[in-house]
PDB file as gemmi writes it, atoms N, CA and C in Angstrom:
CRYST1    1.000    1.000    1.000  90.00  90.00  90.00 P 1                      
ATOM      1  N   MET A   1      71.266  83.677 138.650  1.00  0.00           N  
ATOM      2  CA  MET A   1      71.934  84.913 137.866  1.00  0.00           C  
ATOM      3  C   MET A   1      71.231  85.914 137.680  1.00  0.00           C  
ATOM      4  N   LEU A   2      70.942  87.058 137.911  1.00  0.00           N  
ATOM      5  CA  LEU A   2      70.510  87.852 137.378  1.00  0.00           C  
ATOM      6  C   LEU A   2      70.860  89.120 137.200  1.00  0.00           C  
ATOM      7  N   LEU A   3      70.156  90.634 136.064  1.00  0.00           N  
ATOM      8  CA  LEU A   3      71.216  91.498 135.759  1.00  0.00           C  
ATOM      9  C   LEU A   3      70.051  92.442 136.398  1.00  0.00           C  
ATOM     10  N   ASP A   4      70.538  93.951 137.079  1.00  0.00           N  
ATOM     11  CA  ASP A   4      69.903  94.453 137.794  1.00  0.00           C  
ATOM     12  C   ASP A   4      69.736  95.736 136.648  1.00  0.00           C  
ATOM     13  N   ARG A   5      69.152  96.772 137.051  1.00  0.00           N  
ATOM     14  CA  ARG A   5      69.378  97.715 136.142  1.00  0.00           C  
ATOM     15  C   ARG A   5      69.967  98.291 135.461  1.00  0.00           C  
ATOM     16  N   ASP A   6      71.237  98.339 136.459  1.00  0.00           N  
ATOM     17  CA  ASP A   6      72.672  98.937 135.982  1.00  0.00           C  
ATOM     18  C   ASP A   6      73.492  97.664 134.840  1.00  0.00           C  
ATOM     19  N   ARG A   7      72.769  97.084 134.757  1.00  0.00           N  
ATOM     20  CA  ARG A   7      73.543  96.054 134.266  1.00  0.00           C  
ATOM     21  C   ARG A   7      74.031  95.124 135.114  1.00  0.00           C  
ATOM     22  N   ARG A   8      74.135  95.388 136.291  1.00  0.00           N  
ATOM     23  CA  ARG A   8      75.069  94.617 137.550  1.00  0.00           C  
ATOM     24  C   ARG A   8      74.724  92.837 137.504  1.00  0.00           C  
ATOM     25  N   LEU A   9      75.732  92.196 137.370  1.00  0.00           N  
ATOM     26  CA  LEU A   9      75.122  91.000 137.778  1.00  0.00           C  
ATOM     27  C   LEU A   9      74.953  90.624 139.398  1.00  0.00           C  
ATOM     28  N   LEU A  10      73.378  90.062 140.043  1.00  0.00           N  
ATOM     29  CA  LEU A  10      73.306  89.695 140.939  1.00  0.00           C  
ATOM     30  C   LEU A  10      73.453  88.384 141.286  1.00  0.00           C  
ATOM     31  N   ASP A  11      73.874  87.628 142.391  1.00  0.00           N  
ATOM     32  CA  ASP A  11      73.969  86.552 142.898  1.00  0.00           C  
ATOM     33  C   ASP A  11      73.779  85.758 144.015  1.00  0.00           C  
ATOM     34  N   GLU A  12      73.060  84.846 144.573  1.00  0.00           N  
ATOM     35  CA  GLU A  12      73.033  84.669 145.835  1.00  0.00           C  
ATOM     36  C   GLU A  12      74.413  84.888 146.708  1.00  0.00           C  
ATOM     37  N   CYS A  13      75.811  84.337 145.759  1.00  0.00           N  
ATOM     38  CA  CYS A  13      76.852  84.266 146.489  1.00  0.00           C  
ATOM     39  C   CYS A  13      77.366  85.757 146.058  1.00  0.00           C  
ATOM     40  N   GLU A  14      77.803  86.491 147.222  1.00  0.00           N  
ATOM     41  CA  GLU A  14      78.635  87.921 147.020  1.00  0.00           C  
ATOM     42  C   GLU A  14      79.692  87.515 146.451  1.00  0.00           C  
ATOM     43  N   ASN A  15      80.597  86.559 147.117  1.00  0.00           N  
ATOM     44  CA  ASN A  15      82.108  86.343 145.876  1.00  0.00           C  
ATOM     45  C   ASN A  15      82.122  86.533 144.410  1.00  0.00           C  
ATOM     46  N   SER A  16      80.953  85.280 144.200  1.00  0.00           N  
ATOM     47  CA  SER A  16      80.744  85.547 142.854  1.00  0.00           C  
ATOM     48  C   SER A  16      80.447  86.580 141.920  1.00  0.00           C  
ATOM     49  N   ARG A  17      79.567  87.351 142.522  1.00  0.00           N  
ATOM     50  CA  ARG A  17      79.421  88.691 141.682  1.00  0.00           C  
ATOM     51  C   ARG A  17      80.590  89.603 141.893  1.00  0.00           C  
ATOM     52  N   GLU A  18      81.281  89.682 142.876  1.00  0.00           N  
ATOM     53  CA  GLU A  18      82.897  90.350 142.549  1.00  0.00           C  
ATOM     54  C   GLU A  18      83.666  89.660 141.830  1.00  0.00           C  
ATOM     55  N   ASP A  19      84.013  88.239 141.580  1.00  0.00           N  
ATOM     56  CA  ASP A  19      84.655  87.757 140.912  1.00  0.00           C  
ATOM     57  C   ASP A  19      84.148  88.022 139.367  1.00  0.00           C  
ATOM     58  N   ILE A  20      82.928  88.046 139.273  1.00  0.00           N  
ATOM     59  CA  ILE A  20      82.080  88.257 138.184  1.00  0.00           C  
ATOM     60  C   ILE A  20      82.389  89.730 137.635  1.00  0.00           C  
ATOM     61  N   GLU A  21      82.049  90.986 138.254  1.00  0.00           N  
ATOM     62  CA  GLU A  21      82.783  92.236 138.311  1.00  0.00           C  
ATOM     63  C   GLU A  21      83.548  92.314 137.992  1.00  0.00           C  
ATOM     64  N   LEU A  22      84.824  91.593 138.633  1.00  0.00           N  
ATOM     65  CA  LEU A  22      86.332  91.783 138.141  1.00  0.00           C  
ATOM     66  C   LEU A  22      86.667  91.554 137.014  1.00  0.00           C  
ATOM     67  N   LEU A  23      86.142  89.939 136.390  1.00  0.00           N  
ATOM     68  CA  LEU A  23      86.067  89.333 135.195  1.00  0.00           C  
ATOM     69  C   LEU A  23      85.910  90.308 133.881  1.00  0.00           C  
ATOM     70  N   LYS A  24      84.774  91.610 133.952  1.00  0.00           N  
ATOM     71  CA  LYS A  24      84.261  92.249 133.125  1.00  0.00           C  
ATOM     72  C   LYS A  24      85.033  93.111 133.295  1.00  0.00           C  
ATOM     73  N   ALA A  25      85.737  93.617 134.376  1.00  0.00           N  
ATOM     74  CA  ALA A  25      86.509  94.834 134.223  1.00  0.00           C  
ATOM     75  C   ALA A  25      87.685  94.307 133.477  1.00  0.00           C  
ATOM     76  N   GLU A  26      88.183  93.534 133.210  1.00  0.00           N  
ATOM     77  CA  GLU A  26      89.046  93.049 132.913  1.00  0.00           C  
ATOM     78  C   GLU A  26      88.882  92.655 131.527  1.00  0.00           C  
ATOM     79  N   ILE A  27      87.712  92.661 131.130  1.00  0.00           N  
ATOM     80  CA  ILE A  27      87.643  92.041 129.717  1.00  0.00           C  
ATOM     81  C   ILE A  27      87.364  93.256 129.047  1.00  0.00           C  
ATOM     82  N   GLN A  28      86.965  94.340 129.664  1.00  0.00           N  
ATOM     83  CA  GLN A  28      86.663  95.762 129.136  1.00  0.00           C  
ATOM     84  C   GLN A  28      87.917  96.075 129.006  1.00  0.00           C  
ATOM     85  N   GLN A  29      88.819  96.231 130.336  1.00  0.00           N  
ATOM     86  CA  GLN A  29      90.333  96.866 129.848  1.00  0.00           C  
ATOM     87  C   GLN A  29      90.820  96.043 128.666  1.00  0.00           C  
ATOM     88  N   MET A  30      90.796  94.906 128.545  1.00  0.00           N  
ATOM     89  CA  MET A  30      91.394  93.936 127.322  1.00  0.00           C  
ATOM     90  C   MET A  30      90.970  94.797 125.919  1.00  0.00           C  
ATOM     91  N   GLN A  31      89.604  94.800 125.846  1.00  0.00           N  
ATOM     92  CA  GLN A  31      88.792  95.580 124.691  1.00  0.00           C  
ATOM     93  C   GLN A  31      89.615  96.845 124.358  1.00  0.00           C  
ATOM     94  N   LYS A  32      89.666  97.593 125.685  1.00  0.00           N  
ATOM     95  CA  LYS A  32      90.289  98.694 125.206  1.00  0.00           C  
ATOM     96  C   LYS A  32      91.700  99.348 124.802  1.00  0.00           C  
ATOM     97  N   THR A  33      92.475  97.954 125.244  1.00  0.00           N  
ATOM     98  CA  THR A  33      94.025  97.908 124.941  1.00  0.00           C  
ATOM     99  C   THR A  33      93.756  97.599 123.472  1.00  0.00           C  
ATOM    100  N   GLU A  34      92.788  96.464 122.947  1.00  0.00           N  
ATOM    101  CA  GLU A  34      92.956  96.231 121.437  1.00  0.00           C  
ATOM    102  C   GLU A  34      92.806  97.121 120.710  1.00  0.00           C  
ATOM    103  N   VAL A  35      91.831  98.051 120.908  1.00  0.00           N  
ATOM    104  CA  VAL A  35      91.347  98.873 120.168  1.00  0.00           C  
ATOM    105  C   VAL A  35      92.423 100.340 120.286  1.00  0.00           C  
ATOM    106  N   LYS A  36      93.420 100.194 121.479  1.00  0.00           N  
ATOM    107  CA  LYS A  36      94.442 101.124 121.263  1.00  0.00           C  
ATOM    108  C   LYS A  36      95.247 100.916 120.163  1.00  0.00           C  
ATOM    109  N   THR A  37      95.464  99.540 120.454  1.00  0.00           N  
ATOM    110  CA  THR A  37      96.721  98.777 119.803  1.00  0.00           C  
ATOM    111  C   THR A  37      96.214  98.817 117.972  1.00  0.00           C  
ATOM    112  N   PHE A  38      94.996  98.748 118.122  1.00  0.00           N  
ATOM    113  CA  PHE A  38      95.047  98.660 116.319  1.00  0.00           C  
ATOM    114  C   PHE A  38      94.525 100.132 116.352  1.00  0.00           C  
ATOM    115  N   HIS A  39      94.396 101.054 116.816  1.00  0.00           N  
ATOM    116  CA  HIS A  39      94.666 102.905 116.247  1.00  0.00           C  
ATOM    117  C   HIS A  39      96.132 102.641 116.047  1.00  0.00           C  
ATOM    118  N   GLU A  40      96.887 102.500 116.684  1.00  0.00           N  
ATOM    119  CA  GLU A  40      98.319 102.757 116.920  1.00  0.00           C  
ATOM    120  C   GLU A  40      99.141 101.656 115.690  1.00  0.00           C  
ATOM    121  N   THR A  41      98.448 100.436 115.494  1.00  0.00           N  
ATOM    122  CA  THR A  41      98.710  99.910 113.834  1.00  0.00           C  
ATOM    123  C   THR A  41      98.590 100.876 112.877  1.00  0.00           C  
ATOM    124  N   LEU A  42      96.933 101.057 112.791  1.00  0.00           N  
ATOM    125  CA  LEU A  42      96.399 101.877 111.767  1.00  0.00           C  
ATOM    126  C   LEU A  42      97.762 103.335 111.291  1.00  0.00           C  
ATOM    127  N   ALA A  43      97.658 103.798 112.602  1.00  0.00           N  
ATOM    128  CA  ALA A  43      98.739 105.245 112.367  1.00  0.00           C  
ATOM    129  C   ALA A  43     100.178 104.701 112.070  1.00  0.00           C  
ATOM    130  N   ALA A  44     100.480 103.368 112.298  1.00  0.00           N  
ATOM    131  CA  ALA A  44     101.688 103.686 111.818  1.00  0.00           C  
ATOM    132  C   ALA A  44     101.861 102.960 110.071  1.00  0.00           C  
ATOM    133  N   TYR A  45     100.542 102.224 110.261  1.00  0.00           N  
ATOM    134  CA  TYR A  45     100.535 101.841 108.577  1.00  0.00           C  
ATOM    135  C   TYR A  45     100.345 103.272 107.798  1.00  0.00           C  
ATOM    136  N   GLU A  46      99.529 103.820 108.137  1.00  0.00           N  
ATOM    137  CA  GLU A  46      99.157 105.315 107.176  1.00  0.00           C  
ATOM    138  C   GLU A  46     100.554 105.959 107.219  1.00  0.00           C  
ATOM    139  N   ALA A  47     101.375 106.036 108.175  1.00  0.00           N  
ATOM    140  CA  ALA A  47     102.681 106.730 108.437  1.00  0.00           C  
ATOM    141  C   ALA A  47     103.755 106.337 107.139  1.00  0.00           C  
ATOM    142  N   GLU A  48     103.807 104.485 107.215  1.00  0.00           N  
ATOM    143  CA  GLU A  48     104.551 104.028 106.126  1.00  0.00           C  
ATOM    144  C   GLU A  48     103.950 104.436 105.071  1.00  0.00           C  
ATOM    145  N   VAL A  49     102.831 104.207 104.371  1.00  0.00           N  
ATOM    146  CA  VAL A  49     102.520 104.424 103.107  1.00  0.00           C  
ATOM    147  C   VAL A  49     102.585 105.945 102.810  1.00  0.00           C  
ATOM    148  N   SER A  50     102.122 106.442 103.587  1.00  0.00           N  
ATOM    149  CA  SER A  50     102.591 108.516 103.229  1.00  0.00           C  
ATOM    150  C   SER A  50     104.172 108.621 103.135  1.00  0.00           C  
ATOM    151  N   ARG A  51     105.446 107.885 103.852  1.00  0.00           N  
ATOM    152  CA  ARG A  51     106.500 107.877 103.455  1.00  0.00           C  
ATOM    153  C   ARG A  51     106.771 106.957 102.145  1.00  0.00           C  
ATOM    154  N   LEU A  52     105.932 105.749 101.644  1.00  0.00           N  
ATOM    155  CA  LEU A  52     106.428 105.464 100.569  1.00  0.00           C  
ATOM    156  C   LEU A  52     105.865 106.425  99.359  1.00  0.00           C  
ATOM    157  N   ARG A  53     104.855 107.108  99.485  1.00  0.00           N  
ATOM    158  CA  ARG A  53     104.175 107.790  98.426  1.00  0.00           C  
ATOM    159  C   ARG A  53     105.403 108.655  98.173  1.00  0.00           C  
ATOM    160  N   GLY A  54     105.685 109.662  99.072  1.00  0.00           N  
ATOM    161  CA  GLY A  54     107.141 110.314  98.665  1.00  0.00           C  
ATOM    162  C   GLY A  54     107.970 110.065  98.272  1.00  0.00           C  
ATOM    163  N   GLY A  55     108.700 108.907  98.490  1.00  0.00           N  
ATOM    164  CA  GLY A  55     109.246 108.142  98.106  1.00  0.00           C  
ATOM    165  C   GLY A  55     109.219 108.044  96.459  1.00  0.00           C  
ATOM    166  N   GLU A  56     108.139 107.958  96.411  1.00  0.00           N  
ATOM    167  CA  GLU A  56     107.275 107.441  94.733  1.00  0.00           C  
ATOM    168  C   GLU A  56     107.809 108.562  94.027  1.00  0.00           C  
ATOM    169  N   GLU A  57     107.567 109.706  94.465  1.00  0.00           N  
ATOM    170  CA  GLU A  57     107.374 110.982  93.926  1.00  0.00           C  
ATOM    171  C   GLU A  57     108.719 111.675  94.125  1.00  0.00           C  
ATOM    172  N   LYS A  58     109.597 111.679  94.894  1.00  0.00           N  
ATOM    173  CA  LYS A  58     111.192 111.976  94.787  1.00  0.00           C  
ATOM    174  C   LYS A  58     111.530 111.171  93.493  1.00  0.00           C  
ATOM    175  N   ALA A  59     111.412 109.528  93.530  1.00  0.00           N  
ATOM    176  CA  ALA A  59     111.953 109.245  91.928  1.00  0.00           C  
ATOM    177  C   ALA A  59     111.279 109.447  90.845  1.00  0.00           C  
ATOM    178  N   ARG A  60     110.357 109.752  90.916  1.00  0.00           N  
ATOM    179  CA  ARG A  60     109.660 110.317  89.701  1.00  0.00           C  
ATOM    180  C   ARG A  60     110.393 112.248  89.220  1.00  0.00           C  
ATOM    181  N   GLU A  61     110.601 112.862  90.273  1.00  0.00           N  
ATOM    182  CA  GLU A  61     111.293 113.580  90.061  1.00  0.00           C  
ATOM    183  C   GLU A  61     112.698 113.709  89.585  1.00  0.00           C  
ATOM    184  N   LEU A  62     113.610 112.902  90.271  1.00  0.00           N  
ATOM    185  CA  LEU A  62     115.252 112.410  89.798  1.00  0.00           C  
ATOM    186  C   LEU A  62     114.917 111.406  88.378  1.00  0.00           C  
ATOM    187  N   ARG A  63     113.890 110.730  88.201  1.00  0.00           N  
ATOM    188  CA  ARG A  63     113.896 110.418  86.838  1.00  0.00           C  
ATOM    189  C   ARG A  63     113.803 111.656  85.824  1.00  0.00           C  
ATOM    190  N   ARG A  64     112.953 112.565  86.114  1.00  0.00           N  
ATOM    191  CA  ARG A  64     112.272 114.052  85.285  1.00  0.00           C  
ATOM    192  C   ARG A  64     113.763 114.562  84.883  1.00  0.00           C  
ATOM    193  N   ARG A  65     114.224 114.690  85.860  1.00  0.00           N  
ATOM    194  CA  ARG A  65     115.747 115.649  85.975  1.00  0.00           C  
ATOM    195  C   ARG A  65     116.684 114.918  85.138  1.00  0.00           C  
ATOM    196  N   LEU A  66     117.032 113.484  84.961  1.00  0.00           N  
ATOM    197  CA  LEU A  66     117.841 112.837  84.205  1.00  0.00           C  
ATOM    198  C   LEU A  66     117.312 112.288  83.051  1.00  0.00           C  
ATOM    199  N   GLU A  67     115.866 112.791  82.721  1.00  0.00           N  
ATOM    200  CA  GLU A  67     116.060 112.952  81.193  1.00  0.00           C  
ATOM    201  C   GLU A  67     115.835 114.045  80.402  1.00  0.00           C  
ATOM    202  N   ASP A  68     115.996 114.758  81.927  1.00  0.00           N  
ATOM    203  CA  ASP A  68     116.278 116.369  81.062  1.00  0.00           C  
ATOM    204  C   ASP A  68     117.367 116.277  81.110  1.00  0.00           C  
ATOM    205  N   ILE A  69     118.455 116.256  81.376  1.00  0.00           N  
ATOM    206  CA  ILE A  69     119.670 116.066  81.281  1.00  0.00           C  
ATOM    207  C   ILE A  69     120.099 115.641  79.900  1.00  0.00           C  
ATOM    208  N   GLU A  70     119.575 114.136  79.913  1.00  0.00           N  
ATOM    209  CA  GLU A  70     119.965 113.404  78.844  1.00  0.00           C  
ATOM    210  C   GLU A  70     119.436 113.663  77.654  1.00  0.00           C  
ATOM    211  N   SER A  71     118.472 114.390  77.487  1.00  0.00           N  
ATOM    212  CA  SER A  71     117.922 115.181  76.582  1.00  0.00           C  
ATOM    213  C   SER A  71     118.724 116.781  75.679  1.00  0.00           C  
ATOM    214  N   SER A  72     119.376 117.053  76.616  1.00  0.00           N  
ATOM    215  CA  SER A  72     120.082 118.075  76.795  1.00  0.00           C  
ATOM    216  C   SER A  72     121.235 118.294  75.567  1.00  0.00           C  
ATOM    217  N   ARG A  73     120.981 119.098  74.746  1.00  0.00           N  
ATOM    218  CA  ARG A  73     122.419 119.262  73.679  1.00  0.00           C  
ATOM    219  C   ARG A  73     123.770 119.258  74.168  1.00  0.00           C  
ATOM    220  N   VAL A  74     124.076 119.689  75.575  1.00  0.00           N  
ATOM    221  CA  VAL A  74     125.367 119.461  75.801  1.00  0.00           C  
ATOM    222  C   VAL A  74     125.785 118.249  76.309  1.00  0.00           C  
ATOM    223  N   TYR A  75     124.641 117.216  76.611  1.00  0.00           N  
ATOM    224  CA  TYR A  75     124.856 115.991  77.226  1.00  0.00           C  
ATOM    225  C   TYR A  75     125.259 114.942  75.935  1.00  0.00           C  
ATOM    226  N   ARG A  76     124.313 115.362  74.934  1.00  0.00           N  
ATOM    227  CA  ARG A  76     124.568 115.006  73.713  1.00  0.00           C  
ATOM    228  C   ARG A  76     125.698 115.353  72.980  1.00  0.00           C  
ATOM    229  N   LEU A  77     126.288 116.035  73.040  1.00  0.00           N  
ATOM    230  CA  LEU A  77     127.752 116.684  72.189  1.00  0.00           C  
ATOM    231  C   LEU A  77     129.002 116.060  73.316  1.00  0.00           C  
ATOM    232  N   LEU A  78     128.488 115.912  74.648  1.00  0.00           N  
ATOM    233  CA  LEU A  78     129.584 115.728  75.417  1.00  0.00           C  
ATOM    234  C   LEU A  78     129.869 114.036  75.358  1.00  0.00           C  
ATOM    235  N   GLY A  79     128.650 113.338  74.795  1.00  0.00           N  
ATOM    236  CA  GLY A  79     128.643 111.495  74.500  1.00  0.00           C  
ATOM    237  C   GLY A  79     129.417 111.004  73.766  1.00  0.00           C  
ATOM    238  N   SER A  80     130.037 111.900  72.685  1.00  0.00           N  
ATOM    239  CA  SER A  80     131.044 112.060  71.490  1.00  0.00           C  
ATOM    240  C   SER A  80     132.121 111.697  72.165  1.00  0.00           C  
ATOM    241  N   TYR A  81     132.424 112.600  73.101  1.00  0.00           N  
ATOM    242  CA  TYR A  81     134.199 113.324  74.043  1.00  0.00           C  
ATOM    243  C   TYR A  81     133.818 111.884  74.983  1.00  0.00           C  
ATOM    244  N   ARG A  82     132.816 111.757  75.914  1.00  0.00           N  
ATOM    245  CA  ARG A  82     132.895 110.546  76.620  1.00  0.00           C  
ATOM    246  C   ARG A  82     133.532 109.539  75.838  1.00  0.00           C  
ATOM    247  N   SER A  83     132.984 108.973  75.113  1.00  0.00           N  
ATOM    248  CA  SER A  83     133.193 107.726  74.497  1.00  0.00           C  
ATOM    249  C   SER A  83     134.367 107.644  73.824  1.00  0.00           C  
ATOM    250  N   ILE A  84     135.254 108.783  73.521  1.00  0.00           N  
ATOM    251  CA  ILE A  84     136.712 108.680  72.861  1.00  0.00           C  
ATOM    252  C   ILE A  84     137.486 108.676  73.957  1.00  0.00           C  
ATOM    253  N   ARG A  85     137.292 109.530  74.952  1.00  0.00           N  
ATOM    254  CA  ARG A  85     138.063 109.568  76.387  1.00  0.00           C  
ATOM    255  C   ARG A  85     137.899 107.967  77.032  1.00  0.00           C  
ATOM    256  N   ILE A  86     137.025 107.535  76.996  1.00  0.00           N  
ATOM    257  CA  ILE A  86     136.639 106.067  77.565  1.00  0.00           C  
ATOM    258  C   ILE A  86     137.577 105.107  76.564  1.00  0.00           C  
ATOM    259  N   GLY A  87     137.391 105.125  75.514  1.00  0.00           N  
ATOM    260  CA  GLY A  87     138.387 104.512  74.544  1.00  0.00           C  
ATOM    261  C   GLY A  87     140.102 104.542  74.553  1.00  0.00           C  
ATOM    262  N   LEU A  88     140.226 105.925  74.676  1.00  0.00           N  
ATOM    263  CA  LEU A  88     141.495 106.109  75.035  1.00  0.00           C  
ATOM    264  C   LEU A  88     142.331 105.543  76.343  1.00  0.00           C  
ATOM    265  N   THR A  89     141.473 105.577  77.320  1.00  0.00           N  
ATOM    266  CA  THR A  89     141.605 105.092  78.564  1.00  0.00           C  
ATOM    267  C   THR A  89     142.124 103.591  78.474  1.00  0.00           C  
ATOM    268  N   ARG A  90     141.028 103.090  77.709  1.00  0.00           N  
ATOM    269  CA  ARG A  90     141.116 101.189  77.514  1.00  0.00           C  
ATOM    270  C   ARG A  90     142.356 101.151  77.331  1.00  0.00           C  
ATOM    271  N   LEU A  91     142.998 102.155  75.702  1.00  0.00           N  
ATOM    272  CA  LEU A  91     144.154 102.000  75.252  1.00  0.00           C  
ATOM    273  C   LEU A  91     145.155 102.273  76.071  1.00  0.00           C  
ATOM    274  N   VAL A  92     145.110 103.168  77.195  1.00  0.00           N  
ATOM    275  CA  VAL A  92     146.289 103.320  77.619  1.00  0.00           C  
ATOM    276  C   VAL A  92     146.640 101.951  78.603  1.00  0.00           C  
ATOM    277  N   ASN A  93     145.550 101.652  79.151  1.00  0.00           N  
ATOM    278  CA  ASN A  93     145.775 101.109  80.197  1.00  0.00           C  
ATOM    279  C   ASN A  93     146.306  99.869  79.483  1.00  0.00           C  
ATOM    280  N   ARG A  94     145.783  99.264  78.684  1.00  0.00           N  
ATOM    281  CA  ARG A  94     145.952  97.818  77.563  1.00  0.00           C  
ATOM    282  C   ARG A  94     147.818  98.137  77.547  1.00  0.00           C  
ATOM    283  N   VAL A  95     148.111  99.391  76.616  1.00  0.00           N  
ATOM    284  CA  VAL A  95     149.786  99.492  76.629  1.00  0.00           C  
ATOM    285  C   VAL A  95     150.286  99.092  77.749  1.00  0.00           C  
ATOM    286  N   ARG A  96     150.076 100.240  78.784  1.00  0.00           N  
ATOM    287  CA  ARG A  96     150.849  99.795  79.928  1.00  0.00           C  
ATOM    288  C   ARG A  96     150.829  98.568  80.690  1.00  0.00           C  
ATOM    289  N   ARG A  97     149.819  97.523  80.505  1.00  0.00           N  
ATOM    290  CA  ARG A  97     149.834  95.841  81.179  1.00  0.00           C  
ATOM    291  C   ARG A  97     150.772  95.367  80.282  1.00  0.00           C  
ATOM    292  N   GLY A  98     150.998  95.600  78.646  1.00  0.00           N  
ATOM    293  CA  GLY A  98     151.691  94.702  77.813  1.00  0.00           C  
ATOM    294  C   GLY A  98     152.712  95.333  77.186  1.00  0.00           C  
TER     295      GLY A  98                                                      
END                                                                             
């Protein structure tokens, strides 16, 4: 077998040369498919990373809002009211049961 200037295989047997050309074309198609699959997988990975980073930012914002609420004067004043109310509810429930 020999290669010509266009990198085509030459052989004494024409059928073998055609088979080799078909195999080369099939290999090239497989390589293109692998590259396409790699790019699609990479894009999906990058999209997932972006989505997760957005979720992290949202969680940080919710934590900040919760901290703001818990550190507010109204929340602290109502804390006493909430604990008294919870205690009264438990007491009422015990009286109803027994």
